[in-house]
C-alpha beads as a LAMMPS data file, in Angstrom:
LAMMPS data file: protein, C-alpha beads

396 atoms
395 bonds

1 atom types
1 bond types

-500.0 500.0 xlo xhi
-500.0 500.0 ylo yhi
-500.0 500.0 zlo zhi

Masses

1 110.0

Atoms # bond

1 1 1 142.892 478.272 -274.727
2 1 1 141.719 474.689 -274.345
3 1 1 143.849 472.548 -272.041
4 1 1 143.887 468.799 -271.641
5 1 1 145.537 466.784 -268.887
6 1 1 145.419 463.120 -267.978
7 1 1 146.727 460.760 -265.317
8 1 1 146.152 457.208 -264.017
9 1 1 146.540 455.723 -260.543
10 1 1 146.664 452.108 -259.411
11 1 1 145.913 452.475 -255.662
12 1 1 144.104 449.528 -254.147
13 1 1 141.310 451.714 -252.820
14 1 1 139.068 453.486 -255.274
15 1 1 138.861 456.745 -253.309
16 1 1 142.626 457.145 -253.007
17 1 1 143.147 456.156 -256.680
18 1 1 140.747 458.921 -257.699
19 1 1 142.410 461.430 -255.399
20 1 1 145.841 460.701 -256.874
21 1 1 144.719 460.755 -260.502
22 1 1 142.653 463.919 -260.141
23 1 1 145.387 465.681 -258.333
24 1 1 147.964 464.868 -261.012
25 1 1 145.645 465.792 -263.829
26 1 1 144.694 469.082 -262.187
27 1 1 148.343 469.934 -262.089
28 1 1 148.397 469.924 -265.868
29 1 1 145.616 472.481 -266.367
30 1 1 146.465 475.116 -263.806
31 1 1 143.621 477.412 -262.788
32 1 1 141.585 476.945 -265.912
33 1 1 137.945 475.984 -265.207
34 1 1 137.250 472.293 -265.868
35 1 1 134.642 471.742 -268.526
36 1 1 134.565 467.943 -268.599
37 1 1 136.159 464.990 -266.804
38 1 1 136.320 461.587 -268.558
39 1 1 136.940 458.879 -265.952
40 1 1 137.492 455.161 -266.485
41 1 1 138.076 452.558 -263.766
42 1 1 138.667 448.878 -263.389
43 1 1 135.555 446.967 -262.409
44 1 1 137.633 445.073 -259.918
45 1 1 137.182 447.807 -257.354
46 1 1 134.712 446.360 -254.797
47 1 1 133.066 449.765 -254.296
48 1 1 132.844 450.614 -258.008
49 1 1 129.134 451.293 -257.576
50 1 1 130.034 454.411 -255.509
51 1 1 132.242 456.062 -258.103
52 1 1 129.674 458.616 -259.292
53 1 1 129.133 459.845 -255.742
54 1 1 132.929 459.929 -255.141
55 1 1 133.439 462.016 -258.312
56 1 1 130.689 464.456 -257.387
57 1 1 132.406 465.009 -254.002
58 1 1 135.961 465.224 -255.478
59 1 1 135.024 467.333 -258.545
60 1 1 132.145 469.525 -257.259
61 1 1 130.180 471.138 -260.036
62 1 1 132.185 469.461 -262.779
63 1 1 130.565 467.535 -265.634
64 1 1 131.875 464.031 -265.961
65 1 1 131.304 460.830 -267.930
66 1 1 132.931 457.452 -268.064
67 1 1 132.668 453.748 -267.303
68 1 1 134.448 450.479 -266.707
69 1 1 137.627 449.476 -268.478
70 1 1 137.842 446.283 -270.514
71 1 1 141.458 445.404 -269.843
72 1 1 143.474 448.430 -268.814
73 1 1 143.801 452.183 -268.387
74 1 1 146.714 454.188 -269.663
75 1 1 148.197 457.656 -269.814
76 1 1 151.184 459.152 -271.611
77 1 1 153.735 456.978 -269.853
78 1 1 151.907 454.268 -267.969
79 1 1 149.704 451.212 -268.502
80 1 1 147.754 449.470 -265.710
81 1 1 145.508 446.492 -265.730
82 1 1 143.920 447.683 -262.451
83 1 1 143.424 451.370 -261.731
84 1 1 141.615 454.564 -262.696
85 1 1 142.101 457.039 -265.558
86 1 1 141.150 460.700 -265.215
87 1 1 141.260 463.092 -268.234
88 1 1 140.337 466.698 -267.771
89 1 1 139.290 469.149 -270.468
90 1 1 139.459 472.794 -269.420
91 1 1 139.423 476.363 -270.715
92 1 1 136.941 479.136 -271.508
93 1 1 136.787 478.153 -275.190
94 1 1 135.270 474.751 -274.442
95 1 1 131.966 473.936 -272.697
96 1 1 130.177 470.709 -272.016
97 1 1 126.783 469.290 -271.168
98 1 1 125.905 465.739 -270.135
99 1 1 122.951 463.371 -270.332
100 1 1 122.147 459.972 -268.710
101 1 1 119.624 458.392 -271.068
102 1 1 117.244 455.688 -269.901
103 1 1 116.265 453.665 -272.987
104 1 1 113.094 451.704 -273.532
105 1 1 112.766 451.557 -277.309
106 1 1 114.669 449.159 -279.543
107 1 1 115.602 451.892 -281.977
108 1 1 116.915 454.109 -279.131
109 1 1 114.594 456.999 -279.737
110 1 1 115.522 458.308 -276.244
111 1 1 119.192 458.654 -277.354
112 1 1 118.132 460.511 -280.478
113 1 1 116.065 462.916 -278.376
114 1 1 118.968 463.573 -275.997
115 1 1 121.286 464.295 -278.924
116 1 1 118.624 466.574 -280.391
117 1 1 118.529 468.497 -277.085
118 1 1 122.340 468.836 -277.195
119 1 1 122.143 470.125 -280.735
120 1 1 119.620 472.738 -279.673
121 1 1 121.843 473.795 -276.819
122 1 1 124.727 474.186 -279.273
123 1 1 122.963 477.181 -280.873
124 1 1 123.491 479.277 -277.751
125 1 1 127.193 478.404 -277.747
126 1 1 127.505 479.353 -281.397
127 1 1 126.680 482.922 -280.491
128 1 1 129.658 482.884 -278.112
129 1 1 132.087 481.598 -280.662
130 1 1 131.953 477.885 -279.834
131 1 1 130.630 476.748 -283.194
132 1 1 131.906 473.187 -283.152
133 1 1 129.831 470.358 -281.691
134 1 1 130.988 466.829 -280.785
135 1 1 129.043 464.152 -278.889
136 1 1 131.016 461.649 -276.839
137 1 1 128.917 458.609 -275.880
138 1 1 129.395 455.523 -273.688
139 1 1 127.085 452.598 -273.241
140 1 1 127.302 449.101 -271.727
141 1 1 128.455 446.659 -274.391
142 1 1 125.132 444.769 -274.629
143 1 1 123.928 447.584 -276.880
144 1 1 124.215 447.289 -280.612
145 1 1 126.767 449.924 -281.563
146 1 1 125.333 450.510 -285.005
147 1 1 121.952 451.390 -283.547
148 1 1 123.553 453.700 -281.054
149 1 1 125.439 455.631 -283.705
150 1 1 122.319 455.836 -285.880
151 1 1 120.376 457.375 -282.932
152 1 1 123.116 459.848 -282.186
153 1 1 123.327 460.871 -285.844
154 1 1 119.583 461.257 -286.052
155 1 1 119.478 463.618 -283.102
156 1 1 122.674 465.598 -283.459
157 1 1 122.511 465.679 -287.302
158 1 1 125.545 465.724 -289.566
159 1 1 126.684 468.947 -287.913
160 1 1 128.146 466.932 -285.006
161 1 1 131.191 464.695 -284.834
162 1 1 130.799 461.499 -282.756
163 1 1 133.191 459.528 -280.595
164 1 1 132.916 456.986 -277.736
165 1 1 132.589 453.334 -277.173
166 1 1 130.843 450.309 -275.711
167 1 1 132.176 449.482 -272.245
168 1 1 132.478 446.039 -270.760
169 1 1 132.898 444.754 -267.221
170 1 1 136.524 443.814 -267.527
171 1 1 136.773 441.016 -270.099
172 1 1 133.158 440.045 -269.677
173 1 1 131.572 441.132 -273.004
174 1 1 128.014 440.678 -271.785
175 1 1 127.875 443.612 -269.413
176 1 1 129.472 446.899 -268.461
177 1 1 128.935 449.968 -266.240
178 1 1 128.698 453.680 -267.174
179 1 1 128.422 456.870 -265.078
180 1 1 128.037 460.615 -265.312
181 1 1 127.433 463.647 -263.069
182 1 1 123.700 463.722 -263.726
183 1 1 123.072 460.050 -263.079
184 1 1 124.217 457.082 -261.073
185 1 1 126.357 454.069 -261.904
186 1 1 124.284 452.161 -264.375
187 1 1 124.393 448.899 -266.307
188 1 1 121.698 450.059 -268.764
189 1 1 121.929 453.807 -269.360
190 1 1 123.527 455.473 -272.365
191 1 1 125.823 458.407 -271.344
192 1 1 126.266 461.317 -273.742
193 1 1 128.452 464.405 -273.357
194 1 1 128.070 467.335 -275.685
195 1 1 131.254 469.290 -276.336
196 1 1 131.078 472.844 -277.684
197 1 1 134.460 474.161 -278.860
198 1 1 135.800 477.047 -280.929
199 1 1 137.932 474.724 -283.059
200 1 1 137.004 471.219 -284.157
201 1 1 138.252 468.176 -282.279
202 1 1 140.143 465.633 -284.376
203 1 1 138.480 462.183 -284.555
204 1 1 140.272 459.279 -286.243
205 1 1 139.859 455.484 -286.376
206 1 1 142.235 452.863 -287.836
207 1 1 142.540 449.080 -287.441
208 1 1 145.291 447.775 -289.773
209 1 1 143.689 444.424 -290.616
210 1 1 144.529 443.210 -294.144
211 1 1 142.199 441.464 -296.630
212 1 1 142.688 437.732 -297.065
213 1 1 141.159 435.196 -299.474
214 1 1 137.950 435.662 -301.508
215 1 1 134.763 437.674 -300.933
216 1 1 131.626 435.970 -299.678
217 1 1 128.000 437.137 -299.751
218 1 1 125.965 437.576 -296.573
219 1 1 122.826 435.673 -297.454
220 1 1 121.171 435.866 -294.079
221 1 1 121.804 438.130 -291.134
222 1 1 119.815 439.708 -288.294
223 1 1 121.681 442.626 -286.819
224 1 1 124.823 441.276 -285.121
225 1 1 123.862 437.655 -285.772
226 1 1 125.350 436.303 -288.985
227 1 1 123.413 433.186 -290.094
228 1 1 124.667 432.409 -293.527
229 1 1 127.440 433.120 -296.040
230 1 1 126.974 432.030 -299.642
231 1 1 123.824 430.148 -298.636
232 1 1 125.693 427.985 -296.093
233 1 1 126.016 428.148 -292.307
234 1 1 128.240 431.121 -291.564
235 1 1 130.713 429.227 -289.353
236 1 1 131.317 426.548 -291.993
237 1 1 132.366 429.076 -294.601
238 1 1 134.366 431.097 -292.108
239 1 1 136.362 428.163 -290.815
240 1 1 136.878 426.688 -294.282
241 1 1 138.445 429.962 -295.429
242 1 1 140.569 430.250 -292.286
243 1 1 141.961 426.738 -292.749
244 1 1 142.617 427.381 -296.397
245 1 1 145.066 430.189 -295.315
246 1 1 146.850 428.170 -292.692
247 1 1 144.566 428.565 -289.700
248 1 1 144.716 425.907 -286.973
249 1 1 141.292 426.067 -285.371
250 1 1 141.113 424.842 -281.775
251 1 1 138.384 422.573 -280.479
252 1 1 137.269 425.157 -277.908
253 1 1 137.071 428.941 -277.822
254 1 1 136.535 429.076 -281.598
255 1 1 135.039 432.553 -281.463
256 1 1 138.030 433.910 -279.578
257 1 1 140.388 432.288 -282.039
258 1 1 138.629 433.824 -285.012
259 1 1 138.480 437.244 -283.369
260 1 1 142.233 436.994 -282.760
261 1 1 143.321 435.750 -286.191
262 1 1 140.583 435.893 -288.851
263 1 1 137.883 438.643 -288.629
264 1 1 135.446 439.722 -291.277
265 1 1 135.660 442.959 -293.289
266 1 1 132.499 444.507 -294.757
267 1 1 133.481 445.455 -298.296
268 1 1 132.337 448.800 -299.594
269 1 1 132.633 450.524 -296.168
270 1 1 136.024 451.966 -296.836
271 1 1 134.762 455.580 -296.935
272 1 1 137.163 458.250 -298.217
273 1 1 140.217 457.412 -300.318
274 1 1 142.708 455.476 -298.280
275 1 1 140.045 454.333 -295.813
276 1 1 139.633 450.817 -294.396
277 1 1 136.590 448.555 -294.442
278 1 1 134.795 448.063 -291.165
279 1 1 135.787 444.780 -289.518
280 1 1 133.637 442.628 -287.263
281 1 1 134.938 440.192 -284.660
282 1 1 133.221 436.935 -283.644
283 1 1 131.581 436.951 -280.251
284 1 1 130.026 433.503 -280.054
285 1 1 129.431 430.477 -282.281
286 1 1 125.916 429.043 -282.019
287 1 1 124.780 425.423 -282.412
288 1 1 122.969 426.219 -285.664
289 1 1 126.132 427.481 -287.340
290 1 1 125.350 431.185 -286.938
291 1 1 127.935 433.556 -285.418
292 1 1 127.212 436.440 -283.115
293 1 1 129.404 439.425 -283.915
294 1 1 130.515 442.499 -282.025
295 1 1 128.485 444.674 -284.424
296 1 1 125.917 444.382 -287.233
297 1 1 126.538 443.211 -290.772
298 1 1 123.983 443.973 -293.487
299 1 1 122.247 441.198 -295.324
300 1 1 123.358 441.146 -298.989
301 1 1 126.752 442.674 -298.216
302 1 1 130.055 441.201 -299.370
303 1 1 132.512 440.277 -296.698
304 1 1 136.077 439.015 -296.735
305 1 1 138.397 437.551 -294.123
306 1 1 141.130 439.798 -292.675
307 1 1 144.220 439.103 -290.671
308 1 1 146.886 441.223 -288.964
309 1 1 150.366 441.071 -287.542
310 1 1 151.642 443.056 -284.554
311 1 1 153.398 445.375 -286.908
312 1 1 150.149 445.989 -288.847
313 1 1 148.305 447.042 -285.698
314 1 1 151.131 449.262 -284.437
315 1 1 151.384 451.023 -287.841
316 1 1 147.659 451.557 -287.803
317 1 1 147.704 453.059 -284.283
318 1 1 150.449 455.418 -285.310
319 1 1 148.528 456.515 -288.426
320 1 1 145.403 456.993 -286.343
321 1 1 147.245 459.420 -284.015
322 1 1 148.634 461.333 -287.015
323 1 1 145.228 461.669 -288.610
324 1 1 143.538 462.732 -285.385
325 1 1 146.107 465.502 -285.012
326 1 1 145.591 466.549 -288.653
327 1 1 141.808 466.583 -288.194
328 1 1 142.242 468.914 -285.184
329 1 1 143.970 471.414 -287.415
330 1 1 147.552 470.205 -286.947
331 1 1 147.928 471.043 -283.260
332 1 1 146.144 469.894 -280.090
333 1 1 146.225 470.188 -276.326
334 1 1 146.018 466.433 -275.790
335 1 1 144.097 463.318 -276.818
336 1 1 141.825 460.610 -275.517
337 1 1 142.324 457.026 -276.690
338 1 1 139.724 454.305 -276.923
339 1 1 141.468 451.117 -278.017
340 1 1 139.586 447.942 -278.731
341 1 1 140.339 445.167 -276.212
342 1 1 140.248 442.669 -279.057
343 1 1 143.541 444.004 -280.321
344 1 1 145.107 442.515 -277.219
345 1 1 144.305 439.048 -278.608
346 1 1 146.772 439.686 -281.446
347 1 1 149.384 441.774 -279.494
348 1 1 149.469 439.682 -276.289
349 1 1 152.190 440.904 -273.926
350 1 1 153.110 443.655 -276.369
351 1 1 149.645 445.249 -276.061
352 1 1 150.930 448.028 -273.730
353 1 1 153.156 449.224 -276.613
354 1 1 150.149 450.402 -278.602
355 1 1 149.088 453.324 -276.355
356 1 1 152.795 454.126 -275.912
357 1 1 153.229 454.388 -279.719
358 1 1 150.156 456.667 -279.955
359 1 1 151.504 458.853 -277.155
360 1 1 154.965 459.141 -278.762
361 1 1 153.458 459.921 -282.180
362 1 1 151.291 462.691 -280.714
363 1 1 153.928 464.145 -278.431
364 1 1 150.988 465.357 -276.237
365 1 1 149.203 464.300 -273.054
366 1 1 147.339 461.074 -273.919
367 1 1 145.154 458.863 -271.776
368 1 1 142.173 456.501 -271.972
369 1 1 141.100 452.897 -271.765
370 1 1 140.259 449.686 -273.660
371 1 1 136.692 449.298 -274.901
372 1 1 134.618 446.561 -276.553
373 1 1 133.334 448.567 -279.505
374 1 1 134.411 451.904 -280.905
375 1 1 132.483 454.954 -282.056
376 1 1 134.242 457.477 -284.349
377 1 1 132.540 459.684 -286.860
378 1 1 134.671 462.583 -288.057
379 1 1 133.895 465.299 -290.575
380 1 1 134.458 463.179 -293.683
381 1 1 133.552 459.758 -292.351
382 1 1 130.681 457.684 -293.702
383 1 1 130.683 455.071 -290.969
384 1 1 130.653 455.407 -287.194
385 1 1 130.899 452.047 -285.397
386 1 1 133.902 449.834 -285.406
387 1 1 135.429 446.622 -283.913
388 1 1 139.101 445.778 -283.317
389 1 1 139.984 449.439 -283.999
390 1 1 142.044 452.169 -282.353
391 1 1 140.234 455.482 -281.912
392 1 1 142.045 458.760 -281.062
393 1 1 140.205 461.961 -280.173
394 1 1 142.488 465.034 -280.305
395 1 1 141.319 468.177 -278.536
396 1 1 142.036 471.659 -279.934

Bonds

1 1 1 2
2 1 2 3
3 1 3 4
4 1 4 5
5 1 5 6
6 1 6 7
7 1 7 8
8 1 8 9
9 1 9 10
10 1 10 11
11 1 11 12
12 1 12 13
13 1 13 14
14 1 14 15
15 1 15 16
16 1 16 17
17 1 17 18
18 1 18 19
19 1 19 20
20 1 20 21
21 1 21 22
22 1 22 23
23 1 23 24
24 1 24 25
25 1 25 26
26 1 26 27
27 1 27 28
28 1 28 29
29 1 29 30
30 1 30 31
31 1 31 32
32 1 32 33
33 1 33 34
34 1 34 35
35 1 35 36
36 1 36 37
37 1 37 38
38 1 38 39
39 1 39 40
40 1 40 41
41 1 41 42
42 1 42 43
43 1 43 44
44 1 44 45
45 1 45 46
46 1 46 47
47 1 47 48
48 1 48 49
49 1 49 50
50 1 50 51
51 1 51 52
52 1 52 53
53 1 53 54
54 1 54 55
55 1 55 56
56 1 56 57
57 1 57 58
58 1 58 59
59 1 59 60
60 1 60 61
61 1 61 62
62 1 62 63
63 1 63 64
64 1 64 65
65 1 65 66
66 1 66 67
67 1 67 68
68 1 68 69
69 1 69 70
70 1 70 71
71 1 71 72
72 1 72 73
73 1 73 74
74 1 74 75
75 1 75 76
76 1 76 77
77 1 77 78
78 1 78 79
79 1 79 80
80 1 80 81
81 1 81 82
82 1 82 83
83 1 83 84
84 1 84 85
85 1 85 86
86 1 86 87
87 1 87 88
88 1 88 89
89 1 89 90
90 1 90 91
91 1 91 92
92 1 92 93
93 1 93 94
94 1 94 95
95 1 95 96
96 1 96 97
97 1 97 98
98 1 98 99
99 1 99 100
100 1 100 101
101 1 101 102
102 1 102 103
103 1 103 104
104 1 104 105
105 1 105 106
106 1 106 107
107 1 107 108
108 1 108 109
109 1 109 110
110 1 110 111
111 1 111 112
112 1 112 113
113 1 113 114
114 1 114 115
115 1 115 116
116 1 116 117
117 1 117 118
118 1 118 119
119 1 119 120
120 1 120 121
121 1 121 122
122 1 122 123
123 1 123 124
124 1 124 125
125 1 125 126
126 1 126 127
127 1 127 128
128 1 128 129
129 1 129 130
130 1 130 131
131 1 131 132
132 1 132 133
133 1 133 134
134 1 134 135
135 1 135 136
136 1 136 137
137 1 137 138
138 1 138 139
139 1 139 140
140 1 140 141
141 1 141 142
142 1 142 143
143 1 143 144
144 1 144 145
145 1 145 146
146 1 146 147
147 1 147 148
148 1 148 149
149 1 149 150
150 1 150 151
151 1 151 152
152 1 152 153
153 1 153 154
154 1 154 155
155 1 155 156
156 1 156 157
157 1 157 158
158 1 158 159
159 1 159 160
160 1 160 161
161 1 161 162
162 1 162 163
163 1 163 164
164 1 164 165
165 1 165 166
166 1 166 167
167 1 167 168
168 1 168 169
169 1 169 170
170 1 170 171
171 1 171 172
172 1 172 173
173 1 173 174
174 1 174 175
175 1 175 176
176 1 176 177
177 1 177 178
178 1 178 179
179 1 179 180
180 1 180 181
181 1 181 182
182 1 182 183
183 1 183 184
184 1 184 185
185 1 185 186
186 1 186 187
187 1 187 188
188 1 188 189
189 1 189 190
190 1 190 191
191 1 191 192
192 1 192 193
193 1 193 194
194 1 194 195
195 1 195 196
196 1 196 197
197 1 197 198
198 1 198 199
199 1 199 200
200 1 200 201
201 1 201 202
202 1 202 203
203 1 203 204
204 1 204 205
205 1 205 206
206 1 206 207
207 1 207 208
208 1 208 209
209 1 209 210
210 1 210 211
211 1 211 212
212 1 212 213
213 1 213 214
214 1 214 215
215 1 215 216
216 1 216 217
217 1 217 218
218 1 218 219
219 1 219 220
220 1 220 221
221 1 221 222
222 1 222 223
223 1 223 224
224 1 224 225
225 1 225 226
226 1 226 227
227 1 227 228
228 1 228 229
229 1 229 230
230 1 230 231
231 1 231 232
232 1 232 233
233 1 233 234
234 1 234 235
235 1 235 236
236 1 236 237
237 1 237 238
238 1 238 239
239 1 239 240
240 1 240 241
241 1 241 242
242 1 242 243
243 1 243 244
244 1 244 245
245 1 245 246
246 1 246 247
247 1 247 248
248 1 248 249
249 1 249 250
250 1 250 251
251 1 251 252
252 1 252 253
253 1 253 254
254 1 254 255
255 1 255 256
256 1 256 257
257 1 257 258
258 1 258 259
259 1 259 260
260 1 260 261
261 1 261 262
262 1 262 263
263 1 263 264
264 1 264 265
265 1 265 266
266 1 266 267
267 1 267 268
268 1 268 269
269 1 269 270
270 1 270 271
271 1 271 272
272 1 272 273
273 1 273 274
274 1 274 275
275 1 275 276
276 1 276 277
277 1 277 278
278 1 278 279
279 1 279 280
280 1 280 281
281 1 281 282
282 1 282 283
283 1 283 284
284 1 284 285
285 1 285 286
286 1 286 287
287 1 287 288
288 1 288 289
289 1 289 290
290 1 290 291
291 1 291 292
292 1 292 293
293 1 293 294
294 1 294 295
295 1 295 296
296 1 296 297
297 1 297 298
298 1 298 299
299 1 299 300
300 1 300 301
301 1 301 302
302 1 302 303
303 1 303 304
304 1 304 305
305 1 305 306
306 1 306 307
307 1 307 308
308 1 308 309
309 1 309 310
310 1 310 311
311 1 311 312
312 1 312 313
313 1 313 314
314 1 314 315
315 1 315 316
316 1 316 317
317 1 317 318
318 1 318 319
319 1 319 320
320 1 320 321
321 1 321 322
322 1 322 323
323 1 323 324
324 1 324 325
325 1 325 326
326 1 326 327
327 1 327 328
328 1 328 329
329 1 329 330
330 1 330 331
331 1 331 332
332 1 332 333
333 1 333 334
334 1 334 335
335 1 335 336
336 1 336 337
337 1 337 338
338 1 338 339
339 1 339 340
340 1 340 341
341 1 341 342
342 1 342 343
343 1 343 344
344 1 344 345
345 1 345 346
346 1 346 347
347 1 347 348
348 1 348 349
349 1 349 350
350 1 350 351
351 1 351 352
352 1 352 353
353 1 353 354
354 1 354 355
355 1 355 356
356 1 356 357
357 1 357 358
358 1 358 359
359 1 359 360
360 1 360 361
361 1 361 362
362 1 362 363
363 1 363 364
364 1 364 365
365 1 365 366
366 1 366 367
367 1 367 368
368 1 368 369
369 1 369 370
370 1 370 371
371 1 371 372
372 1 372 373
373 1 373 374
374 1 374 375
375 1 375 376
376 1 376 377
377 1 377 378
378 1 378 379
379 1 379 380
380 1 380 381
381 1 381 382
382 1 382 383
383 1 383 384
384 1 384 385
385 1 385 386
386 1 386 387
387 1 387 388
388 1 388 389
389 1 389 390
390 1 390 391
391 1 391 392
392 1 392 393
393 1 393 394
394 1 394 395
395 1 395 396
């Protein structure tokens, strides 16, 4: 039987925080062999560059992946701005493999090759009854999430479910650190864990942002840089629509304001019935009127402003937990949460309530961190990379 246990610790020293969190998590799995550890930590630890070596010493022979937290770590009952999160997946019916991928190509061919290797390895596990494959990937947030998902899909094929996220260095969206057992702490690698299970994991994503105003056409875009809407500078159209619906745009930090109050939804990306369109948050406003986004938007697409209240986001997080559990077959051993740090711009001091709501909805061990871009591609999903979204991964 698969077992999942999670714990966080807020000790001032990284080594003692890891000891405490690992010890508590181990208490939740008993003598079952650990297949994978997922470890997140605040970048404020001065010796964060040593965490891979520390984990190899404290979890000898155990596969692990993880990286820096954007704003916090959390478990079933606690939320900490500074600390470590350790989640353990154990049991004879689950196995794992890990890759630390050094990338040199713009289309991330190396990531596709690593996912292809994991897919090939899955065939041996199929013979032992572990017929389900999931890839969990983490990368520093300077990567384009859409390209990362495309490379994973190309290598692992549609047979595999995907989950993961882009990790930042605290609230700095320009960098992040990742680590795994077969590599060192890196600001450039892509980390991929392949999970082979007897029953499928449950992957779900939900954001809760609501459509506002009228659609606009993307008339010029280059990946995550949005140049023009309706043939005009993107920021002019965006701000005009925001003000039309009561927005009070500040003189500074315009990108942060828009990301907090008025994001863009890509129409036609709703997926299955009852799905939501992908939303994109603003990262920076440029002097030429273009806007850098936390993800790509295709040229020619229709987009529309979205907004959300606290209640919208909480309801979406609760629904996400429910769907993850359903996608795992109705029961699970526990779940990992990857919650977009951008949601904190809306929720403010109430942000800790979101992981608490997910934990209460699941009624299971739940832990994870905040990220700066979310990967979630379940069995019936058409899209895989999100912004401002809650992702829950329920383990069988």
